[in-house]
N, C-alpha and C positions, 0 to 999 in steps of 0.2 A: 504494500500500500504506500503510495507516494503522496505525502502531505504537501510537499512543495508543488507538485503538479496540480493538486486540487486547488491550492491557493492561487496558482497562476491562472487556472481556467475559471475559477469562481463559478462552479456549476449552478445553474438555475434549478431550484428544488420547488416543485409545485406542491403546495399543501392544501388539502381539504381537511381541516383539523379542528381540534378542540378550541372553541372560541374563548374559553377562559384564559388560555395561555398563548394566544397568538403573538403578543408583543414580546414575551420572554423567549419564545421559540425563535422568532425572527432575529432578535438581538443576539441570541446564542449562536445561531447559524452564521450570522455575519461575522461574529468574533472568530469563529472557527475557520472561516474562509469561503463559505458558500453564499449564494444569493437567493433569498426567500421570496416567493410570491404566494399570497393567500387568495385563492380564487375558487368560488364554488357556484358562480352563475352558470346555469345549464347552457346558455348560448355561447359561452367562451371556453368551457373546461376542456373540450376536445382539442381546440387550437393550442391552448397552453400546455396541456399534458403531452402533446405530440412533439413539442420543441424543447421540453425541459430535459434536464439531466436525470431527474428521478421524480417520482410521484409518491407522496405520503398520503395515505388514507387513514385518518384517525377518527374513531367514532365517539370521542369524549363527550361531545354535545350534539350527537347526531339526531336528526328528525327524520320522520318517515320519508319526506320528499328528498332528503339528502342522499338516501341510499341509491336511488335511481341515477342521480347525478354522479355519485362516486363510481358506479359501475360504468357509466358512460365515459368518464375520464380514464378509468382503468383500462377499458378496452381500446381507447385511442392510444394510450401509452403502450399497450401491448403491440399494436400495429406498427408503432414507430420504433419498437425495440427499446423503450424506456423502462427501466426497472421500477417495480411497484413495491412499496413497503406498507404493510397493514398493521396498525396499532389497535388491537381490539379492546379499547379501554372499557372496563366494567363488564366484559362479556359474560362473566359468571353471575352478575347481579340480577339480570332480568332476561326473560325469554326473548323480548324484543331485540335486545342487543345481540344475544347469541344468534338469533335468526338472521339479523342484519349481516353479521360476519359470515355466516354460512352462505348467504346469497352472494356476497362479494367473492368469496373464494370459489364458489361454483361457476361464476360468470367472468372472473378476471384471473389472468395468470399472475398470481402474486409471487414475487421473488423471495420475500422475507415476511414472516409474521413475528412481531416482537411484543411481548407483554409480560406481566408478572405471573407468578405461579398460578394464582386463582384464575386469571383470564385464560391462560393457555390450557390449564386443566379442564376448564369448562368446554373448550373446543375439542378436547380429546375424550370428553365424557368421563373424566376422573373426578370423583367427589372430593371437594375441598371447601372449607368454610370461607365465605366471602362476605365482606361488609362494604357496601358501596363499590369503590374501585380498589379497595385494599383486600389482601388475601392472607389467609393463614399460611405462614412460610414453612410449616412442618412437613409438607409434601416432599417427595423425592424429585427434585428439580430435573435431574438427569433422566429419570424415567418419564416424567411429564413431557420434557422436550422431545425425547425419542418417539414416544407414542403419538404426540401431536404431529410431528414431522411426517411420520408414516401415514397417519390419517389424512392430513392436508396435502401431502405430496409436495412439500416445500421446505425451505430452510426455516427453522424456528429458533427464536432467541427467548429464553426465560431469564428474566432479571430477578435479582434477589441478593442475599448475602454472598452467594456464589452464583455468578452468571453462567448460563449454559447455552451453547450453540449446538444444534443438532440438525443433520439432514436425514435422520432416520438410521444412518449407518455409523458415521463418524461423529464424535462429540468433542467439543472444545470447551474448556472452562476458564473462568477468570474470577479473581477474588480481591478486587480493589474497590475503593469507594469510601463513603463516610455516612453515618446515620443522618447527617444534616440534609442529605438528598431527600430523605423521607419527610423532612419538615417544611419543604417548599412545594408549591403547586407547579406542576409541569416538568418536573425533573425527567420523568420517563418520556414525555412527549418530545422534549428537546433531544434526548438521546436518539429517538427514532429519526429525527431530522438529520442529525449528524451521520447516522448510519446510511441514510438515503444519499447524502452528499458523497460519502465514501463509495457507495455502490455505483455512482455515476462515473467514477474514474478507475475503479478496481472491479474487473469483471468476475473475479473469484469472490463471490458474495460472503463466503465464510471468512476470508481474510478481511474483507471490508468491515463486516460486523464486529470481528474481534478487535480490529484496530480502533474503531469508534468506541467500543466499550472501554478499552484500556486507556485510551487517550482521555476520554471524558471522566472516567472514575479517578484517574490519577490527577487530573486537573482539579477535581473536587476535593481530593485529599490535600492538595497544596493549599487550596482556598480555605479549607476548614482550619488549618493551622494559624490563619491570620485573623480569625473572627471570634466574636463572642456569642453568636447565635444566628438564626436564619435570616434576620433582616440585613445584616452586613455580608452574609454568605453569598447572596446573589451577585452583587457587583464584583466581588472578588472571583467568583466562578467565571464570570464573563471575561475578566482580565486574564485568567489562567487559560481559558480556551483559545485566546489569541496568541499564546506563546508557541514556540516551535517544538518544545519537548513535551511528550505525552506521558 
């Protein structure tokens, strides 16, 4: 994974994402080296998705009408050879969200599905306690990732104390980060954005996902050493994302 190339190209990442965290996501991606666009108007999503470096579909604040538009954008991205990352926020919380994700993966060729243990477990029909978008972390993340990858036939990333990447055959793990990431809104959403940016320049999506995970979590570790709490953590995290060392 070539970060220098990414920052030279500044890939356009098309987001159809969680409205709660759009600003944070955009600022984080800009600091990292990408170029964000937030667009979900049905009349333009095909045009933008087809010229972007990557497409992020995040169901954090999804409405019924958004699902059709996400599928429309995803199919346009597929035709143009643009990688699609799906973030199934809260998929284990309601049947509406789970069904929305199922429709997207049925109708769009998704390159990567990234979520916490509860979200990914729900997609693999593995019982796990879920509260809103948070999950019980007691499940076996490696098993969850492998089973979900096999069922969805795509690369799966399970985030948690230990992050797991699986294509159903091979598994990669990473154990960096800080508890402060769980104290701010949108930490996972921003991670998905960075992964998508990496996928735009690195065709091996396992390598792209692992690089984004480790760069992001190590930047968070450095930021955490400089702050007293979540309020000051965010600006320091943005600063660290702009540095060359991950």
